[in-house]
PDB file of all heavy atoms in Angstrom:
ATOM      1  N   MET A   1     -13.106 -11.622   2.521  1.00  0.00           N
ATOM      2  CA  MET A   1     -13.487 -12.195   1.252  1.00  0.00           C
ATOM      3  C   MET A   1     -14.924 -11.804   0.931  1.00  0.00           C
ATOM      4  O   MET A   1     -15.756 -11.699   1.816  1.00  0.00           O
ATOM      5  CB  MET A   1     -13.367 -13.727   1.324  1.00  0.00           C
ATOM      6  CG  MET A   1     -13.590 -14.397   0.016  1.00  0.00           C
ATOM      7  SD  MET A   1     -13.069 -16.107   0.109  1.00  0.00           S
ATOM      8  CE  MET A   1     -14.607 -16.884  -0.283  1.00  0.00           C
ATOM      9  N   VAL A   2     -15.203 -11.572  -0.327  1.00  0.00           N
ATOM     10  CA  VAL A   2     -16.537 -11.221  -0.783  1.00  0.00           C
ATOM     11  C   VAL A   2     -17.220 -12.494  -1.268  1.00  0.00           C
ATOM     12  O   VAL A   2     -16.636 -13.281  -1.995  1.00  0.00           O
ATOM     13  CB  VAL A   2     -16.453 -10.189  -1.931  1.00  0.00           C
ATOM     14  CG1 VAL A   2     -17.826  -9.920  -2.499  1.00  0.00           C
ATOM     15  CG2 VAL A   2     -15.826  -8.905  -1.438  1.00  0.00           C
ATOM     16  N   VAL A   3     -18.455 -12.707  -0.828  1.00  0.00           N
ATOM     17  CA  VAL A   3     -19.194 -13.896  -1.244  1.00  0.00           C
ATOM     18  C   VAL A   3     -20.491 -13.486  -1.933  1.00  0.00           C
ATOM     19  O   VAL A   3     -21.102 -12.487  -1.600  1.00  0.00           O
ATOM     20  CB  VAL A   3     -19.516 -14.833  -0.052  1.00  0.00           C
ATOM     21  CG1 VAL A   3     -18.243 -15.414   0.520  1.00  0.00           C
ATOM     22  CG2 VAL A   3     -20.298 -14.136   1.020  1.00  0.00           C
ATOM     23  N   GLN A   4     -20.901 -14.307  -2.896  1.00  0.00           N
ATOM     24  CA  GLN A   4     -22.147 -14.076  -3.617  1.00  0.00           C
ATOM     25  C   GLN A   4     -23.284 -14.703  -2.828  1.00  0.00           C
ATOM     26  O   GLN A   4     -23.162 -15.807  -2.308  1.00  0.00           O
ATOM     27  CB  GLN A   4     -22.058 -14.710  -4.996  1.00  0.00           C
ATOM     28  CG  GLN A   4     -23.258 -14.453  -5.861  1.00  0.00           C
ATOM     29  CD  GLN A   4     -23.082 -15.044  -7.253  1.00  0.00           C
ATOM     30  OE1 GLN A   4     -22.028 -15.541  -7.609  1.00  0.00           O
ATOM     31  NE2 GLN A   4     -24.139 -14.979  -8.035  1.00  0.00           N
ATOM     32  N   THR A   5     -24.400 -13.978  -2.728  1.00  0.00           N
ATOM     33  CA  THR A   5     -25.555 -14.487  -1.998  1.00  0.00           C
ATOM     34  C   THR A   5     -26.824 -14.110  -2.755  1.00  0.00           C
ATOM     35  O   THR A   5     -26.845 -13.152  -3.514  1.00  0.00           O
ATOM     36  CB  THR A   5     -25.581 -13.940  -0.548  1.00  0.00           C
ATOM     37  OG1 THR A   5     -26.637 -14.549   0.165  1.00  0.00           O
ATOM     38  CG2 THR A   5     -25.732 -12.443  -0.504  1.00  0.00           C
ATOM     39  N   GLU A   6     -27.874 -14.884  -2.558  1.00  0.00           N
ATOM     40  CA  GLU A   6     -29.167 -14.620  -3.201  1.00  0.00           C
ATOM     41  C   GLU A   6     -30.161 -14.186  -2.125  1.00  0.00           C
ATOM     42  O   GLU A   6     -30.354 -14.888  -1.138  1.00  0.00           O
ATOM     43  CB  GLU A   6     -29.688 -15.886  -3.884  1.00  0.00           C
ATOM     44  CG  GLU A   6     -28.836 -16.389  -5.022  1.00  0.00           C
ATOM     45  CD  GLU A   6     -28.979 -15.550  -6.279  1.00  0.00           C
ATOM     46  OE1 GLU A   6     -30.075 -15.005  -6.508  1.00  0.00           O
ATOM     47  OE2 GLU A   6     -27.984 -15.452  -7.012  1.00  0.00           O
ATOM     48  N   ARG A   7     -30.775 -13.027  -2.346  1.00  0.00           N
ATOM     49  CA  ARG A   7     -31.818 -12.544  -1.438  1.00  0.00           C
ATOM     50  C   ARG A   7     -32.857 -11.795  -2.243  1.00  0.00           C
ATOM     51  O   ARG A   7     -32.517 -11.018  -3.130  1.00  0.00           O
ATOM     52  CB  ARG A   7     -31.237 -11.594  -0.378  1.00  0.00           C
ATOM     53  CG  ARG A   7     -30.335 -12.305   0.587  1.00  0.00           C
ATOM     54  CD  ARG A   7     -30.077 -11.470   1.803  1.00  0.00           C
ATOM     55  NE  ARG A   7     -29.083 -12.156   2.622  1.00  0.00           N
ATOM     56  CZ  ARG A   7     -28.434 -11.621   3.613  1.00  0.00           C
ATOM     57  NH1 ARG A   7     -28.651 -10.372   3.940  1.00  0.00           N
ATOM     58  NH2 ARG A   7     -27.562 -12.312   4.304  1.00  0.00           N
ATOM     59  N   ASP A   8     -34.103 -11.992  -1.923  1.00  0.00           N
ATOM     60  CA  ASP A   8     -35.206 -11.294  -2.598  1.00  0.00           C
ATOM     61  C   ASP A   8     -35.106 -11.422  -4.121  1.00  0.00           C
ATOM     62  O   ASP A   8     -35.277 -10.454  -4.857  1.00  0.00           O
ATOM     63  CB  ASP A   8     -35.230  -9.812  -2.207  1.00  0.00           C
ATOM     64  CG  ASP A   8     -35.390  -9.612  -0.714  1.00  0.00           C
ATOM     65  OD1 ASP A   8     -36.099 -10.423  -0.092  1.00  0.00           O
ATOM     66  OD2 ASP A   8     -34.811  -8.663  -0.173  1.00  0.00           O
ATOM     67  N   ASP A   9     -34.822 -12.630  -4.600  1.00  0.00           N
ATOM     68  CA  ASP A   9     -34.714 -12.909  -6.031  1.00  0.00           C
ATOM     69  C   ASP A   9     -33.672 -12.040  -6.739  1.00  0.00           C
ATOM     70  O   ASP A   9     -33.826 -11.705  -7.912  1.00  0.00           O
ATOM     71  CB  ASP A   9     -36.071 -12.747  -6.720  1.00  0.00           C
ATOM     72  CG  ASP A   9     -37.085 -13.755  -6.202  1.00  0.00           C
ATOM     73  OD1 ASP A   9     -36.681 -14.894  -5.917  1.00  0.00           O
ATOM     74  OD2 ASP A   9     -38.269 -13.396  -6.089  1.00  0.00           O
ATOM     75  N   ALA A  10     -32.625 -11.645  -6.025  1.00  0.00           N
ATOM     76  CA  ALA A  10     -31.548 -10.849  -6.611  1.00  0.00           C
ATOM     77  C   ALA A  10     -30.206 -11.380  -6.107  1.00  0.00           C
ATOM     78  O   ALA A  10     -30.132 -12.020  -5.070  1.00  0.00           O
ATOM     79  CB  ALA A  10     -31.704  -9.382  -6.227  1.00  0.00           C
ATOM     80  N   THR A  11     -29.170 -11.106  -6.874  1.00  0.00           N
ATOM     81  CA  THR A  11     -27.827 -11.507  -6.482  1.00  0.00           C
ATOM     82  C   THR A  11     -27.142 -10.339  -5.793  1.00  0.00           C
ATOM     83  O   THR A  11     -27.172  -9.213  -6.286  1.00  0.00           O
ATOM     84  CB  THR A  11     -27.000 -11.920  -7.720  1.00  0.00           C
ATOM     85  OG1 THR A  11     -27.658 -13.026  -8.345  1.00  0.00           O
ATOM     86  CG2 THR A  11     -25.593 -12.324  -7.332  1.00  0.00           C
ATOM     87  N   TRP A  12     -26.550 -10.608  -4.647  1.00  0.00           N
ATOM     88  CA  TRP A  12     -25.853  -9.590  -3.865  1.00  0.00           C
ATOM     89  C   TRP A  12     -24.447 -10.080  -3.562  1.00  0.00           C
ATOM     90  O   TRP A  12     -24.174 -11.276  -3.587  1.00  0.00           O
ATOM     91  CB  TRP A  12     -26.587  -9.340  -2.544  1.00  0.00           C
ATOM     92  CG  TRP A  12     -27.957  -8.787  -2.726  1.00  0.00           C
ATOM     93  CD1 TRP A  12     -29.102  -9.504  -2.842  1.00  0.00           C
ATOM     94  CD2 TRP A  12     -28.326  -7.418  -2.825  1.00  0.00           C
ATOM     95  NE1 TRP A  12     -30.169  -8.662  -3.011  1.00  0.00           N
ATOM     96  CE2 TRP A  12     -29.721  -7.376  -3.002  1.00  0.00           C
ATOM     97  CE3 TRP A  12     -27.619  -6.221  -2.784  1.00  0.00           C
ATOM     98  CZ2 TRP A  12     -30.419  -6.182  -3.135  1.00  0.00           C
ATOM     99  CZ3 TRP A  12     -28.315  -5.034  -2.916  1.00  0.00           C
ATOM    100  CH2 TRP A  12     -29.703  -5.022  -3.090  1.00  0.00           C
ATOM    101  N   TRP A  13     -23.571  -9.153  -3.252  1.00  0.00           N
ATOM    102  CA  TRP A  13     -22.203  -9.470  -2.859  1.00  0.00           C
ATOM    103  C   TRP A  13     -22.035  -9.017  -1.422  1.00  0.00           C
ATOM    104  O   TRP A  13     -22.337  -7.874  -1.085  1.00  0.00           O
ATOM    105  CB  TRP A  13     -21.206  -8.769  -3.785  1.00  0.00           C
ATOM    106  CG  TRP A  13     -21.406  -9.226  -5.191  1.00  0.00           C
ATOM    107  CD1 TRP A  13     -22.168  -8.617  -6.148  1.00  0.00           C
ATOM    108  CD2 TRP A  13     -20.907 -10.420  -5.775  1.00  0.00           C
ATOM    109  NE1 TRP A  13     -22.154  -9.359  -7.294  1.00  0.00           N
ATOM    110  CE2 TRP A  13     -21.380 -10.474  -7.104  1.00  0.00           C
ATOM    111  CE3 TRP A  13     -20.082 -11.446  -5.319  1.00  0.00           C
ATOM    112  CZ2 TRP A  13     -21.071 -11.507  -7.969  1.00  0.00           C
ATOM    113  CZ3 TRP A  13     -19.764 -12.472  -6.187  1.00  0.00           C
ATOM    114  CH2 TRP A  13     -20.260 -12.500  -7.495  1.00  0.00           C
ATOM    115  N   GLU A  14     -21.605  -9.915  -0.559  1.00  0.00           N
ATOM    116  CA  GLU A  14     -21.545  -9.648   0.874  1.00  0.00           C
ATOM    117  C   GLU A  14     -20.105  -9.631   1.367  1.00  0.00           C
ATOM    118  O   GLU A  14     -19.321 -10.522   1.058  1.00  0.00           O
ATOM    119  CB  GLU A  14     -22.319 -10.733   1.624  1.00  0.00           C
ATOM    120  CG  GLU A  14     -22.345 -10.535   3.108  1.00  0.00           C
ATOM    121  CD  GLU A  14     -23.195 -11.586   3.807  1.00  0.00           C
ATOM    122  OE1 GLU A  14     -23.775 -12.465   3.145  1.00  0.00           O
ATOM    123  OE2 GLU A  14     -23.261 -11.518   5.046  1.00  0.00           O
ATOM    124  N   CYS A  15     -19.783  -8.614   2.145  1.00  0.00           N
ATOM    125  CA  CYS A  15     -18.488  -8.551   2.809  1.00  0.00           C
ATOM    126  C   CYS A  15     -18.535  -9.521   3.981  1.00  0.00           C
ATOM    127  O   CYS A  15     -19.373  -9.375   4.872  1.00  0.00           O
ATOM    128  CB  CYS A  15     -18.208  -7.126   3.300  1.00  0.00           C
ATOM    129  SG  CYS A  15     -16.707  -6.997   4.297  1.00  0.00           S
ATOM    130  N   GLU A  16     -17.677 -10.524   3.970  1.00  0.00           N
ATOM    131  CA  GLU A  16     -17.691 -11.514   5.050  1.00  0.00           C
ATOM    132  C   GLU A  16     -17.238 -10.925   6.381  1.00  0.00           C
ATOM    133  O   GLU A  16     -17.535 -11.466   7.427  1.00  0.00           O
ATOM    134  CB  GLU A  16     -16.798 -12.703   4.698  1.00  0.00           C
ATOM    135  CG  GLU A  16     -17.434 -13.637   3.718  1.00  0.00           C
ATOM    136  CD  GLU A  16     -16.666 -14.918   3.553  1.00  0.00           C
ATOM    137  OE1 GLU A  16     -15.428 -14.880   3.463  1.00  0.00           O
ATOM    138  OE2 GLU A  16     -17.323 -15.970   3.509  1.00  0.00           O
ATOM    139  N   THR A  17     -16.516  -9.826   6.335  1.00  0.00           N
ATOM    140  CA  THR A  17     -16.010  -9.226   7.561  1.00  0.00           C
ATOM    141  C   THR A  17     -17.123  -8.559   8.369  1.00  0.00           C
ATOM    142  O   THR A  17     -17.263  -8.803   9.557  1.00  0.00           O
ATOM    143  CB  THR A  17     -14.912  -8.189   7.234  1.00  0.00           C
ATOM    144  OG1 THR A  17     -13.916  -8.832   6.435  1.00  0.00           O
ATOM    145  CG2 THR A  17     -14.279  -7.654   8.491  1.00  0.00           C
ATOM    146  N   CYS A  18     -17.935  -7.720   7.692  1.00  0.00           N
ATOM    147  CA  CYS A  18     -18.969  -6.978   8.425  1.00  0.00           C
ATOM    148  C   CYS A  18     -20.389  -7.338   7.999  1.00  0.00           C
ATOM    149  O   CYS A  18     -21.344  -6.935   8.657  1.00  0.00           O
ATOM    150  CB  CYS A  18     -18.744  -5.477   8.288  1.00  0.00           C
ATOM    151  SG  CYS A  18     -19.088  -4.833   6.634  1.00  0.00           S
ATOM    152  N   GLY A  19     -20.559  -8.051   6.886  1.00  0.00           N
ATOM    153  CA  GLY A  19     -21.886  -8.469   6.456  1.00  0.00           C
ATOM    154  C   GLY A  19     -22.622  -7.477   5.580  1.00  0.00           C
ATOM    155  O   GLY A  19     -23.769  -7.712   5.204  1.00  0.00           O
ATOM    156  N   LEU A  20     -21.989  -6.364   5.232  1.00  0.00           N
ATOM    157  CA  LEU A  20     -22.631  -5.363   4.396  1.00  0.00           C
ATOM    158  C   LEU A  20     -22.850  -5.925   2.993  1.00  0.00           C
ATOM    159  O   LEU A  20     -21.992  -6.616   2.457  1.00  0.00           O
ATOM    160  CB  LEU A  20     -21.738  -4.116   4.334  1.00  0.00           C
ATOM    161  CG  LEU A  20     -22.383  -2.809   3.899  1.00  0.00           C
ATOM    162  CD1 LEU A  20     -23.540  -2.429   4.814  1.00  0.00           C
ATOM    163  CD2 LEU A  20     -21.339  -1.708   3.890  1.00  0.00           C
ATOM    164  N   LEU A  21     -24.015  -5.631   2.394  1.00  0.00           N
ATOM    165  CA  LEU A  21     -24.368  -6.148   1.073  1.00  0.00           C
ATOM    166  C   LEU A  21     -24.193  -5.079   0.002  1.00  0.00           C
ATOM    167  O   LEU A  21     -24.477  -3.897   0.238  1.00  0.00           O
ATOM    168  CB  LEU A  21     -25.827  -6.617   1.057  1.00  0.00           C
ATOM    169  CG  LEU A  21     -26.152  -7.815   1.936  1.00  0.00           C
ATOM    170  CD1 LEU A  21     -27.657  -8.058   1.925  1.00  0.00           C
ATOM    171  CD2 LEU A  21     -25.409  -9.048   1.477  1.00  0.00           C
ATOM    172  N   PHE A  22     -23.757  -5.520  -1.177  1.00  0.00           N
ATOM    173  CA  PHE A  22     -23.573  -4.633  -2.322  1.00  0.00           C
ATOM    174  C   PHE A  22     -24.195  -5.279  -3.546  1.00  0.00           C
ATOM    175  O   PHE A  22     -24.218  -6.496  -3.659  1.00  0.00           O
ATOM    176  CB  PHE A  22     -22.071  -4.415  -2.591  1.00  0.00           C
ATOM    177  CG  PHE A  22     -21.366  -3.704  -1.474  1.00  0.00           C
ATOM    178  CD1 PHE A  22     -20.851  -4.414  -0.400  1.00  0.00           C
ATOM    179  CD2 PHE A  22     -21.214  -2.329  -1.489  1.00  0.00           C
ATOM    180  CE1 PHE A  22     -20.205  -3.769   0.643  1.00  0.00           C
ATOM    181  CE2 PHE A  22     -20.563  -1.674  -0.457  1.00  0.00           C
ATOM    182  CZ  PHE A  22     -20.060  -2.393   0.606  1.00  0.00           C
ATOM    183  N   ASP A  23     -24.656  -4.459  -4.496  1.00  0.00           N
ATOM    184  CA  ASP A  23     -25.226  -5.015  -5.715  1.00  0.00           C
ATOM    185  C   ASP A  23     -24.177  -5.171  -6.809  1.00  0.00           C
ATOM    186  O   ASP A  23     -24.449  -5.768  -7.845  1.00  0.00           O
ATOM    187  CB  ASP A  23     -26.421  -4.192  -6.206  1.00  0.00           C
ATOM    188  CG  ASP A  23     -26.070  -2.748  -6.504  1.00  0.00           C
ATOM    189  OD1 ASP A  23     -24.940  -2.321  -6.208  1.00  0.00           O
ATOM    190  OD2 ASP A  23     -26.939  -2.042  -7.030  1.00  0.00           O
ATOM    191  N   GLU A  24     -22.985  -4.671  -6.600  1.00  0.00           N
ATOM    192  CA  GLU A  24     -21.887  -4.799  -7.553  1.00  0.00           C
ATOM    193  C   GLU A  24     -20.687  -5.446  -6.869  1.00  0.00           C
ATOM    194  O   GLU A  24     -20.284  -5.010  -5.787  1.00  0.00           O
ATOM    195  CB  GLU A  24     -21.471  -3.431  -8.091  1.00  0.00           C
ATOM    196  CG  GLU A  24     -22.540  -2.718  -8.885  1.00  0.00           C
ATOM    197  CD  GLU A  24     -22.780  -3.357 -10.233  1.00  0.00           C
ATOM    198  OE1 GLU A  24     -21.857  -3.997 -10.772  1.00  0.00           O
ATOM    199  OE2 GLU A  24     -23.909  -3.216 -10.746  1.00  0.00           O
ATOM    200  N   LYS A  25     -20.116  -6.460  -7.492  1.00  0.00           N
ATOM    201  CA  LYS A  25     -18.962  -7.150  -6.904  1.00  0.00           C
ATOM    202  C   LYS A  25     -17.780  -6.194  -6.724  1.00  0.00           C
ATOM    203  O   LYS A  25     -17.065  -6.251  -5.727  1.00  0.00           O
ATOM    204  CB  LYS A  25     -18.551  -8.342  -7.769  1.00  0.00           C
ATOM    205  CG  LYS A  25     -17.446  -9.152  -7.138  1.00  0.00           C
ATOM    206  CD  LYS A  25     -17.098 -10.386  -7.936  1.00  0.00           C
ATOM    207  CE  LYS A  25     -16.036 -11.211  -7.224  1.00  0.00           C
ATOM    208  NZ  LYS A  25     -15.723 -12.438  -7.941  1.00  0.00           N
ATOM    209  N   ALA A  26     -17.566  -5.307  -7.697  1.00  0.00           N
ATOM    210  CA  ALA A  26     -16.454  -4.353  -7.606  1.00  0.00           C
ATOM    211  C   ALA A  26     -16.599  -3.449  -6.385  1.00  0.00           C
ATOM    212  O   ALA A  26     -15.617  -3.164  -5.696  1.00  0.00           O
ATOM    213  CB  ALA A  26     -16.371  -3.519  -8.877  1.00  0.00           C
ATOM    214  N   ASP A  27     -17.830  -3.000  -6.108  1.00  0.00           N
ATOM    215  CA  ASP A  27     -18.063  -2.155  -4.929  1.00  0.00           C
ATOM    216  C   ASP A  27     -17.769  -2.919  -3.643  1.00  0.00           C
ATOM    217  O   ASP A  27     -17.183  -2.382  -2.706  1.00  0.00           O
ATOM    218  CB  ASP A  27     -19.510  -1.655  -4.893  1.00  0.00           C
ATOM    219  CG  ASP A  27     -19.825  -0.681  -6.021  1.00  0.00           C
ATOM    220  OD1 ASP A  27     -18.877  -0.122  -6.625  1.00  0.00           O
ATOM    221  OD2 ASP A  27     -21.022  -0.488  -6.298  1.00  0.00           O
ATOM    222  N   ALA A  28     -18.185  -4.176  -3.609  1.00  0.00           N
ATOM    223  CA  ALA A  28     -17.951  -4.999  -2.419  1.00  0.00           C
ATOM    224  C   ALA A  28     -16.461  -5.236  -2.211  1.00  0.00           C
ATOM    225  O   ALA A  28     -15.960  -5.151  -1.078  1.00  0.00           O
ATOM    226  CB  ALA A  28     -18.686  -6.330  -2.552  1.00  0.00           C
ATOM    227  N   SER A  29     -15.733  -5.493  -3.278  1.00  0.00           N
ATOM    228  CA  SER A  29     -14.290  -5.726  -3.172  1.00  0.00           C
ATOM    229  C   SER A  29     -13.569  -4.472  -2.700  1.00  0.00           C
ATOM    230  O   SER A  29     -12.667  -4.539  -1.864  1.00  0.00           O
ATOM    231  CB  SER A  29     -13.732  -6.171  -4.519  1.00  0.00           C
ATOM    232  OG  SER A  29     -14.280  -7.408  -4.892  1.00  0.00           O
ATOM    233  N   GLU A  30     -13.981  -3.326  -3.227  1.00  0.00           N
ATOM    234  CA  GLU A  30     -13.366  -2.062  -2.815  1.00  0.00           C
ATOM    235  C   GLU A  30     -13.635  -1.795  -1.330  1.00  0.00           C
ATOM    236  O   GLU A  30     -12.748  -1.401  -0.585  1.00  0.00           O
ATOM    237  CB  GLU A  30     -13.914  -0.918  -3.656  1.00  0.00           C
ATOM    238  CG  GLU A  30     -13.293   0.420  -3.333  1.00  0.00           C
ATOM    239  CD  GLU A  30     -13.850   1.531  -4.200  1.00  0.00           C
ATOM    240  OE1 GLU A  30     -14.209   1.278  -5.367  1.00  0.00           O
ATOM    241  OE2 GLU A  30     -13.941   2.663  -3.694  1.00  0.00           O
ATOM    242  N   HIS A  31     -14.871  -2.022  -0.902  1.00  0.00           N
ATOM    243  CA  HIS A  31     -15.219  -1.843   0.507  1.00  0.00           C
ATOM    244  C   HIS A  31     -14.379  -2.757   1.390  1.00  0.00           C
ATOM    245  O   HIS A  31     -13.859  -2.339   2.417  1.00  0.00           O
ATOM    246  CB  HIS A  31     -16.703  -2.148   0.733  1.00  0.00           C
ATOM    247  CG  HIS A  31     -17.025  -2.453   2.160  1.00  0.00           C
ATOM    248  ND1 HIS A  31     -17.198  -1.477   3.106  1.00  0.00           N
ATOM    249  CD2 HIS A  31     -17.157  -3.638   2.803  1.00  0.00           C
ATOM    250  CE1 HIS A  31     -17.430  -2.064   4.285  1.00  0.00           C
ATOM    251  NE2 HIS A  31     -17.407  -3.369   4.119  1.00  0.00           N
ATOM    252  N   GLU A  32     -14.252  -4.004   0.977  1.00  0.00           N
ATOM    253  CA  GLU A  32     -13.558  -4.996   1.794  1.00  0.00           C
ATOM    254  C   GLU A  32     -12.100  -4.603   2.053  1.00  0.00           C
ATOM    255  O   GLU A  32     -11.570  -4.867   3.129  1.00  0.00           O
ATOM    256  CB  GLU A  32     -13.625  -6.364   1.127  1.00  0.00           C
ATOM    257  CG  GLU A  32     -13.116  -7.470   2.022  1.00  0.00           C
ATOM    258  CD  GLU A  32     -13.269  -8.821   1.379  1.00  0.00           C
ATOM    259  OE1 GLU A  32     -12.935  -8.955   0.186  1.00  0.00           O
ATOM    260  OE2 GLU A  32     -13.729  -9.734   2.072  1.00  0.00           O
ATOM    261  N   GLN A  33     -11.471  -3.949   1.103  1.00  0.00           N
ATOM    262  CA  GLN A  33     -10.090  -3.507   1.286  1.00  0.00           C
ATOM    263  C   GLN A  33      -9.967  -2.499   2.425  1.00  0.00           C
ATOM    264  O   GLN A  33      -8.927  -2.403   3.066  1.00  0.00           O
ATOM    265  CB  GLN A  33      -9.558  -2.899  -0.007  1.00  0.00           C
ATOM    266  CG  GLN A  33      -9.391  -3.919  -1.116  1.00  0.00           C
ATOM    267  CD  GLN A  33      -8.987  -3.277  -2.428  1.00  0.00           C
ATOM    268  OE1 GLN A  33      -8.779  -2.076  -2.512  1.00  0.00           O
ATOM    269  NE2 GLN A  33      -8.898  -4.086  -3.461  1.00  0.00           N
ATOM    270  N   ARG A  34     -11.034  -1.747   2.681  1.00  0.00           N
ATOM    271  CA  ARG A  34     -11.007  -0.727   3.730  1.00  0.00           C
ATOM    272  C   ARG A  34     -11.755  -1.140   4.996  1.00  0.00           C
ATOM    273  O   ARG A  34     -11.772  -0.409   5.973  1.00  0.00           O
ATOM    274  CB  ARG A  34     -11.647   0.560   3.194  1.00  0.00           C
ATOM    275  CG  ARG A  34     -10.923   1.160   2.023  1.00  0.00           C
ATOM    276  CD  ARG A  34     -11.532   2.494   1.624  1.00  0.00           C
ATOM    277  NE  ARG A  34     -12.989   2.438   1.528  1.00  0.00           N
ATOM    278  CZ  ARG A  34     -13.675   2.397   0.394  1.00  0.00           C
ATOM    279  NH1 ARG A  34     -13.046   2.412  -0.748  1.00  0.00           N
ATOM    280  NH2 ARG A  34     -14.977   2.352   0.398  1.00  0.00           N
ATOM    281  N   CYS A  35     -12.404  -2.291   4.959  1.00  0.00           N
ATOM    282  CA  CYS A  35     -13.254  -2.726   6.065  1.00  0.00           C
ATOM    283  C   CYS A  35     -12.402  -3.037   7.295  1.00  0.00           C
ATOM    284  O   CYS A  35     -11.403  -3.748   7.216  1.00  0.00           O
ATOM    285  CB  CYS A  35     -14.058  -3.959   5.661  1.00  0.00           C
ATOM    286  SG  CYS A  35     -15.255  -4.444   6.904  1.00  0.00           S
ATOM    287  N   ASP A  36     -12.833  -2.523   8.446  1.00  0.00           N
ATOM    288  CA  ASP A  36     -12.087  -2.763   9.684  1.00  0.00           C
ATOM    289  C   ASP A  36     -12.887  -3.606  10.682  1.00  0.00           C
ATOM    290  O   ASP A  36     -12.647  -3.554  11.880  1.00  0.00           O
ATOM    291  CB  ASP A  36     -11.636  -1.445  10.307  1.00  0.00           C
ATOM    292  CG  ASP A  36     -12.824  -0.571  10.691  1.00  0.00           C
ATOM    293  OD1 ASP A  36     -13.983  -0.974  10.487  1.00  0.00           O
ATOM    294  OD2 ASP A  36     -12.593   0.534  11.215  1.00  0.00           O
ATOM    295  N   ASP A  37     -13.881  -4.345  10.185  1.00  0.00           N
ATOM    296  CA  ASP A  37     -14.677  -5.238  11.014  1.00  0.00           C
ATOM    297  C   ASP A  37     -15.515  -4.518  12.073  1.00  0.00           C
ATOM    298  O   ASP A  37     -15.799  -5.032  13.130  1.00  0.00           O
ATOM    299  CB  ASP A  37     -13.795  -6.300  11.696  1.00  0.00           C
ATOM    300  CG  ASP A  37     -14.612  -7.459  12.250  1.00  0.00           C
ATOM    301  OD1 ASP A  37     -15.745  -7.679  11.764  1.00  0.00           O
ATOM    302  OD2 ASP A  37     -14.140  -8.131  13.176  1.00  0.00           O
ATOM    303  N   SER A  38     -15.912  -3.290  11.765  1.00  0.00           N
ATOM    304  CA  SER A  38     -16.810  -2.579  12.664  1.00  0.00           C
ATOM    305  C   SER A  38     -18.032  -2.139  11.878  1.00  0.00           C
ATOM    306  O   SER A  38     -18.056  -2.208  10.653  1.00  0.00           O
ATOM    307  CB  SER A  38     -16.109  -1.361  13.266  1.00  0.00           C
ATOM    308  OG  SER A  38     -15.773  -0.433  12.271  1.00  0.00           O
ATOM    309  N   GLU A  39     -19.033  -1.708  12.588  1.00  0.00           N
ATOM    310  CA  GLU A  39     -20.245  -1.236  11.913  1.00  0.00           C
ATOM    311  C   GLU A  39     -19.887  -0.053  11.021  1.00  0.00           C
ATOM    312  O   GLU A  39     -19.161   0.841  11.440  1.00  0.00           O
ATOM    313  CB  GLU A  39     -21.280  -0.774  12.953  1.00  0.00           C
ATOM    314  CG  GLU A  39     -21.851  -1.915  13.783  1.00  0.00           C
ATOM    315  CD  GLU A  39     -22.833  -2.754  13.010  1.00  0.00           C
ATOM    316  OE1 GLU A  39     -23.536  -2.213  12.135  1.00  0.00           O
ATOM    317  OE2 GLU A  39     -22.915  -3.951  13.258  1.00  0.00           O
ATOM    318  N   PRO A  40     -20.387  -0.015   9.804  1.00  0.00           N
ATOM    319  CA  PRO A  40     -20.137   1.154   8.949  1.00  0.00           C
ATOM    320  C   PRO A  40     -20.671   2.422   9.603  1.00  0.00           C
ATOM    321  O   PRO A  40     -21.741   2.403  10.225  1.00  0.00           O
ATOM    322  CB  PRO A  40     -20.921   0.842   7.678  1.00  0.00           C
ATOM    323  CG  PRO A  40     -21.074  -0.640   7.681  1.00  0.00           C
ATOM    324  CD  PRO A  40     -21.147  -1.042   9.130  1.00  0.00           C
ATOM    325  N   SER A  41     -19.921   3.499   9.495  1.00  0.00           N
ATOM    326  CA  SER A  41     -20.289   4.744  10.186  1.00  0.00           C
ATOM    327  C   SER A  41     -21.614   5.324   9.703  1.00  0.00           C
ATOM    328  O   SER A  41     -22.272   6.058  10.433  1.00  0.00           O
ATOM    329  CB  SER A  41     -19.183   5.787  10.021  1.00  0.00           C
ATOM    330  OG  SER A  41     -18.993   6.061   8.649  1.00  0.00           O
ATOM    331  N   TYR A  42     -22.027   4.996   8.468  1.00  0.00           N
ATOM    332  CA  TYR A  42     -23.256   5.574   7.949  1.00  0.00           C
ATOM    333  C   TYR A  42     -24.492   4.778   8.336  1.00  0.00           C
ATOM    334  O   TYR A  42     -25.592   5.135   8.004  1.00  0.00           O
ATOM    335  CB  TYR A  42     -23.184   5.736   6.430  1.00  0.00           C
ATOM    336  CG  TYR A  42     -22.701   4.512   5.704  1.00  0.00           C
ATOM    337  CD1 TYR A  42     -23.570   3.504   5.350  1.00  0.00           C
ATOM    338  CD2 TYR A  42     -21.347   4.362   5.402  1.00  0.00           C
ATOM    339  CE1 TYR A  42     -23.122   2.372   4.699  1.00  0.00           C
ATOM    340  CE2 TYR A  42     -20.897   3.227   4.737  1.00  0.00           C
ATOM    341  CZ  TYR A  42     -21.784   2.252   4.385  1.00  0.00           C
ATOM    342  OH  TYR A  42     -21.334   1.133   3.747  1.00  0.00           O
ATOM    343  N   ILE A  43     -24.326   3.677   9.042  1.00  0.00           N
ATOM    344  CA  ILE A  43     -25.469   2.936   9.557  1.00  0.00           C
ATOM    345  C   ILE A  43     -25.623   3.272  11.041  1.00  0.00           C
ATOM    346  O   ILE A  43     -24.790   2.939  11.843  1.00  0.00           O
ATOM    347  CB  ILE A  43     -25.302   1.406   9.368  1.00  0.00           C
ATOM    348  CG1 ILE A  43     -25.202   1.076   7.884  1.00  0.00           C
ATOM    349  CG2 ILE A  43     -26.451   0.653  10.027  1.00  0.00           C
ATOM    350  CD1 ILE A  43     -25.005  -0.388   7.581  1.00  0.00           C
ATOM    351  N   GLN A  44     -26.663   3.971  11.323  1.00  0.00           N
ATOM    352  CA  GLN A  44     -26.885   4.406  12.704  1.00  0.00           C
ATOM    353  C   GLN A  44     -28.079   3.707  13.291  1.00  0.00           C
ATOM    354  O   GLN A  44     -29.062   3.539  12.688  1.00  0.00           O
ATOM    355  CB  GLN A  44     -27.144   5.919  12.730  1.00  0.00           C
ATOM    356  CG  GLN A  44     -25.997   6.694  12.157  1.00  0.00           C
ATOM    357  CD  GLN A  44     -24.831   6.867  13.104  1.00  0.00           C
ATOM    358  OE1 GLN A  44     -25.034   7.050  14.296  1.00  0.00           O
ATOM    359  NE2 GLN A  44     -23.638   6.763  12.616  1.00  0.00           N
TER     360      GLN A  44
END
C-alpha cells in the first residue's frame, strides 16, 4: 500500500513494502505493483 507522508515541508508517497519515497502518487503505485520487498537495485 502507498501512504502519504510529510518530510522537509513536502508531501511524499511511500511504498510501505520497501520504504522508497516518490513525489508522485502514480509513480509510487506503479512501483508498488512491481516491488518485491527488497532493496531497489539502483540504490547501492
